[in-house]
VEXSE-460983 format. One record per residue (C-alpha): x, y, z negated. Coordinates in steps of 0.1 Angstrom, whole numbers, plus 2048, in hexadecimal, padded with zeros to 3 digits. Each point is the difference from the previous one (the first is absolute). Layout:
XYZ;...
***
This chain:
800800800;80D822809;80081C7E6;800825808;8118197EB;7EB8157E9;81181F80D;7FF80D824;821802812;8148217FB;7FD81A81B;81D803818;81581F7FA;810818818;8227F27F5;7F67DD80A;7F480D822;821812805;8147E17F8;7EA7EA817;80381881D;8258077FA;7FC8257FC;8028197E4;7E58097E8;80082380E;7F97F3823;7E17ED7F3;7F48207EE;804813821;7ED7E5813;7E38047E7;802826801;80381C819;8237F6809;7F77E1814;808811821;8248057F4;8067DA800;8097ED81F;7E67EA810;8137DF7F7;80280B7DB;7DB809800;7F87DD80D;8167EF7E6;7EF8137E4;7DE7F980E;8077DB802;80D7FF7DC;7E28137F3;7E97E7811;8157E27F5;80180B7DB;7DC80D801;80D8217F3;7E58197F5;80C8247F8;7F380D7DF;7F182080C;7F280A7DE;8227FC7EF;81081381B;7E781D7FD;8058017DA;826802804;80281881D;7DD80F802;7FE7F1823;7E57E880C;8077FF825;7DB802805;7EE817819;7DB805800;7EA80481F;7DC809800;7EB7FC820;7DC808809;7F97E1814;8177E27FF;7EC7EE81B;80881C81A;81A7F1819;812822801;8038007DA;80E7DD801;81A80A81A;80B81E7EB;8017EC7E0;8147E480F;81A81980D;8028117DF;8057DF7ED;81B7F5818;8138217FD;7FE8007DA;80A7DC7FD;820808814;80781B7E5;7FA7E87E3;7DC80B7F7;7DF7ED7FC;7DF80E80C;7E17FE7EC;7E0807814;7DE80C7F4;7E1804816;7E581A7F8;7E57F981B;7FF826804;7F48047DC;81181F7EF;7F87F37DD;8117DF808;81D81380E;8048127DF;7FF7DF7ED;81A7F0816;81881E7FE;7FD7FF7DA;8077DA7FF;81E803817;81081C7EB;7FA7EB7E1;8177E5811;81B81B803;8017FE826;81D81580C;7EC81081D;7DE800810;7F57FF825;7DC80C802;7E57FF81B;7E78157ED;7DB7F97FF;7F58247FA;81B819809;7F48167E3;8158117E6;7F17EA7E5;8197E5809;81C8167F4;7F37FD7DC;8077DB802;821802811;81E8077E9;81380B81F;8178157EB;80F7DF7F4;7F67E881B;808808825;7E17FD817;7FE7FE826;7DF803812;7F57EC81F;7EA81181A;7ED8167E8;80B81E7EB;7F28097DE;7F28237FA;8188157ED;81C7E6800;82280780F;8087DC807;8117F181E;7E77F0818;8087E881C;7E680081B;7F77FF825;806820815;7DB805807;80581D817;8187ED816;7EA7E07FF;7E0812809;81181381C;80D7DF80D;7DD7F1801;7ED81E80D;81980681C;7FC7DC80B;7DA8027FF;801820815;8197F2819;7EA7E1806;7E381780B;7E97FE7E2;7EA81E7FC;7F27FD7DD;8107F27E0;7ED7F47E1;8177FE7E1;7F17E97E6;80F8027DD;7F97F77DC;7F481E7EB;81C8197FC;7F88057DB;8208127F6;8177E580D;81E81380E;8087E681B;7DC7FF80D;7FD826800;822804812;7F57E781B;7DE812804;811822802;8187F3819;7E37F3815;7EF822800;821812808;8097E981D;7DD803810;804826802;81F7FA816;7EB7EC819;7EB81081B;7F37E080F;7F87ED7E0;7E48087E7;7FB7EE7DF;7EF7FC7DF;8057F07DE;7EB7E67EE;8067F97DB;7F47DD7F8;7FA7F67DC;80A7DD7F6;7DD7F87F4;7EF80F81F;7E97E8812;80D7F6822;7E080E80E;80E8237FB;81F7F7814;7EB7EF81A;7EB81F804;81F816804;8107E981A;7E07FD814;7FE826801;82480280B;7FB7E881D;7E081180A;80B8247FF;8247FF80D;8117F581F;8227EE7FC;7FF8007D9;81B7F27EA;8007F67DB;81D8057E8;7FF7EF7DE;81480D7E2;80C7DD7F5;7FB7DB806;7E47FC7E7;7EB81B812;80A7F0822;7F37DE7F7;7DE80E7F5;7FE814820;8097E3816;7E57EA7F0;7E681A809;80D805823;7FF7DA805;7DC7FF7F4;7F781C819;8137EE81B;813820806;8257F87FA;807805825;7EC820802;8168157EA;8258057FA;80E7F57DF;81F8097EC;8087FC7DB;81A8087E6;8127E17F2;80F7E3814;7F27DF7F4;8057DB80A;7DF800812;806821813;80D7EF81F;7E47E6800;7DF8127FC;7EE80C820;81E7F9815;8178157EA;7FA81F7EA;81681E804;80F80A7DE;81281C7F0;8187EB7EA;80C80D7DF;8247F87F7;7F67EB7E1;8217EF7FC;814821802;7E88117E8;8067E57E7;825801804;8018267FD;7EA7FF7E1;8177E77EF;82081380A;7F18217F4;7F77F17DE;8227F07FD;811822807;7EC80F7E4;80A7E57E8;825802808;809820812;7E681C7FE;7E97FA7E1;7DC80B804;805810822;7FD7F5823;7F480A823;7E07F7811;8027F0822;7E77FD81C;8097E4818;7F57FE825;7E77E880E;8037E981F;7E67FD81B;7F77DD80C;7EC803820;7E87E4809;7E17FA815;7E88137EA;80D82180D;8147F781F;7EE80F81E;7E38007E8;7EC81C810;8007EF822;7F77DF7F1;7E28107EE;7F4810820;8017DE811;7EE7F07E3;7E481A800;7FC7FC826;7FD7DB7FC;7E68047E5;7EC819815;8007E881E;7F57E37E9;7E38157F2;7F580A823;7FF7DC80C;
***
């Protein structure tokens, strides 16, 4: 009969890992901290193999008590199911991991009260920095953030009254890219469908850019439609029916992938996908597959995440509690939904007219 010890095996130590890997204790500490990039690739691999072989687990609590360092970064997002958010989050996690930090993620489902609770919890864990995609954009969040002690970097949305670095899309450049393409393809009217602006800086910036760019166009008219998340699709169906009835060579632009999916469902129900141009912000896995291919204004999600992580790291190690905001450019992916769209719509309407006459 086999007997097990009454005591669990002792945890492996940094010294044991160092001996097993044939390196110094300092090298192991660097590997576990922000100095990992100073080590050669072969040395990193030896240390990683030793850590796995010995089942070494760093004692983060003890480390934080000794040096007031936790190596933890908190991130709060509004919608963890949004593919764009996932791309940004993954990029941030990879960038921080390379610098010796671990990312803790909290989701708010766009609930400002939940955002406040998450921020309080993260700060109670002594996270060394916070990356925030805020749910409200209101100054109330500042009361929760002890940003005098904890560096904070914002993603996409600014906070009223806060001088915090924000990494976002260049909405002016992105909107000009999209509208110029729509005009060049011969469309005459553009309907921009967005979620309610509601004080969100990114939505407001995109809407303002839409209005500004339209004023530069002499051949393209346009209008905006704010669509609440809880609006019945009947309201959207009514707006799209009116668009198709009242305008020749219309095109639809959606503010993000979530709005685009709702709009495409209604267009499909109306059997009208080929009767209007279609362009949306956000490049998704399905963009090239739906309706023969959807033209997108792609946000640089990976670069936004990398820049956010780098900005926070600089605040932690070089320029405490300061940092510059950055607006990164979009990329246009042209597909069938807008390519020669006005001509295609004319042909479709003519076919429909002939069919009705017969």
